[in-house]
C-alpha positions in Angstrom: 21.4 -29.9 -38.2 17.5 -29.7 -37.2 18.4 -32.0 -34.5 20.8 -28.7 -32.9 18.3 -26.0 -34.5 15.2 -26.9 -32.2 17.6 -26.9 -28.6 18.9 -23.3 -29.9 15.2 -22.1 -30.7 13.8 -23.3 -27.2 17.1 -21.5 -25.7 16.6 -18.3 -27.7 12.8 -18.4 -27.0 13.7 -18.8 -22.8 16.6 -16.0 -23.4 14.1 -13.5 -24.8 11.1 -14.2 -21.6 13.6 -14.0 -19.3 15.3 -10.5 -21.1 11.6 -9.7 -21.2 11.0 -10.2 -17.5 14.5 -8.6 -15.9 13.6 -5.2 -17.8 10.0 -4.8 -15.9 9.6 -3.0 -12.7 8.7 -4.6 -10.0 6.8 -1.9 -8.2 4.6 -1.2 -11.4 2.4 -4.1 -10.4 -0.8 -3.4 -11.8 -3.9 -4.0 -9.3 -7.1 -5.7 -10.1 -8.7 -3.4 -7.5 -7.9 0.0 -9.7 -11.6 1.8 -10.2 -13.5 -0.9 -8.1 -14.7 -0.7 -4.8 -12.1 -0.9 -1.7 -12.9 -4.7 0.0 -14.7 -3.5 2.9 -13.8 -3.6 6.2 -14.6 -3.7 10.2 -11.4 -3.5 12.6 -10.7 -2.8 15.5 -8.2 0.1 16.0 -4.8 0.1 17.4 -4.3 2.9 19.7 -8.2 2.1 21.4 -9.1 -1.3 21.6 -12.6 -1.2 21.9 -12.9 0.8 18.9 -13.6 -0.4 15.2 -13.5 1.4 12.0 -15.5 0.1 8.9 -14.5 1.9 4.8 -18.4 2.9 5.2 -17.3 5.6 8.3 -14.4 6.8 5.3 -17.0 7.3 2.9 -17.1 11.2 1.8 -13.5 11.4 1.9 -10.2 11.1 -0.5 -8.3 9.2 2.2 -4.7 6.9 1.8 -4.6 3.5 3.1 -1.1 2.9 4.6 -0.6 -1.4 5.0 2.2 -1.3 7.6 3.9 -3.1 10.3 6.9 -2.3 13.4 9.2 -5.1 11.5 9.2 -4.5 8.0 12.4 -2.5 7.2 10.7 -0.8 4.1 8.3 0.7 6.1 10.9 2.8 8.7 12.3 4.4 4.9 9.2 5.7 4.5 8.0 6.7 7.3 9.6 10.0 7.9 7.7 11.0 4.4 4.3 9.9 5.9 4.3 12.3 8.9 6.0 15.3 6.8 2.1 14.1 4.6 0.7 14.2 7.9 1.9 17.1 9.2 0.6 19.7 6.1 -2.9 17.9 6.8 -3.5 18.0 2.9 -5.0 14.4 3.1 -5.5 12.1 6.6 -3.6 9.0 6.2 -5.3 5.8 7.9 -2.8 2.8 9.0 -3.6 -0.8 8.6 -1.2 -2.3 10.8 -0.9 -5.6 9.3 0.5 -9.2 10.7 1.8 -7.4 13.8 1.4 -7.4 17.5 -0.3 -4.2 19.2 2.4 -3.5 21.4 5.0 -3.6 19.0 3.2 -1.6 16.9 2.3 1.1 19.5 6.2 0.9 20.3 7.2 1.3 16.8 5.0 4.4 16.6 5.8 6.2 20.0 9.7 5.9 18.6 9.2 7.1 15.3 6.2 9.3 15.0 2.3 8.9 14.1 1.3 9.7 11.3 -1.6 8.4 11.2 -5.5 9.4 11.7 -6.6 6.4 12.8 -4.9 2.6 12.8 -7.0 -0.8 12.3 -5.3 -4.1 13.3 -4.7 -6.4 11.0 -3.1 -9.6 13.0 -4.3 -12.3 10.6 -3.3 -10.8 7.8 -7.4 -11.3 5.9 -8.3 -8.1 5.1 -4.6 -7.1 3.0 -5.2 -10.2 1.3 -8.8 -8.7 0.2 -6.2 -5.9 -0.6 -4.2 -7.6 -2.7 -1.3 -6.4 -0.8 1.7 -8.5 -2.3 3.9 -7.1 1.3 4.3 -4.4 3.6 4.6 -1.6 3.1 1.7 -0.5 0.4 -0.3 2.4 0.0 -3.7 3.1 -1.6 -5.8 6.0 -3.0 -9.1 5.4 -2.0 -11.7 8.3 -3.5 -15.1 10.0 -2.0 -17.3 7.3 -3.4 -14.9 4.6 -1.7 -13.2 3.5 -4.8 -9.4 2.7 -5.2 -7.9 5.1 -7.5 -3.8 4.1 -7.1 -1.8 2.0 -5.5 1.7 2.0 -4.9 4.0 -1.3 -4.2 7.0 -0.5 -1.7 8.2 2.8 0.1 6.7 6.1 -0.1 9.3 8.4 -2.1 8.8 12.5 -1.8 9.2 11.8 -5.5 6.1 9.4 -5.6 3.4 11.6 -3.6 4.6 14.8 -5.6 4.0 13.6 -8.9 1.7 11.2 -8.3 0.3 10.6 -5.0 -0.2 13.9 -4.2 -1.7 15.1 -7.9 -4.2 12.1 -8.2 -5.1 13.7 -4.6 -6.1 16.8 -5.6 -7.8 16.1 -9.0 -10.2 13.7 -6.5 -10.8 16.2 -4.0 -12.6 18.6 -5.8 
């Protein structure tokens, strides 16, 4: 009898862990960077190849960092929401063009609209790694002191913008 009991218990234990794992929301991956200073970068600009943007240049304002690429299908899904947000002018949106070609990114933005205040190029993906990017798109809310306050994995939706990001931005801008 005990010969069958141990394998049965192991099976039940594995089944419980699998059930728990499948019930989790993959978009709610906790980031160790929340409430920590945003990793510093100094990256070339997409539209002005000779220009550089540093995180230090962005201190003193609340801003969004949106990680995107022209090859990213979910980025196209969220893009109209970013364009609409940019048209409202409530918060500057900086783009991090992730592992993409300059010409492909420019063509994509010309075709779909450019909601970004400025765009930096992360051709090798090193800055994305420092920000803990799992995949594109991802969006970060960064406060006036340069501290990451929120991270959203996956495409932004009107609900996420209205219920999570913009209320947080409003509180941080006060």
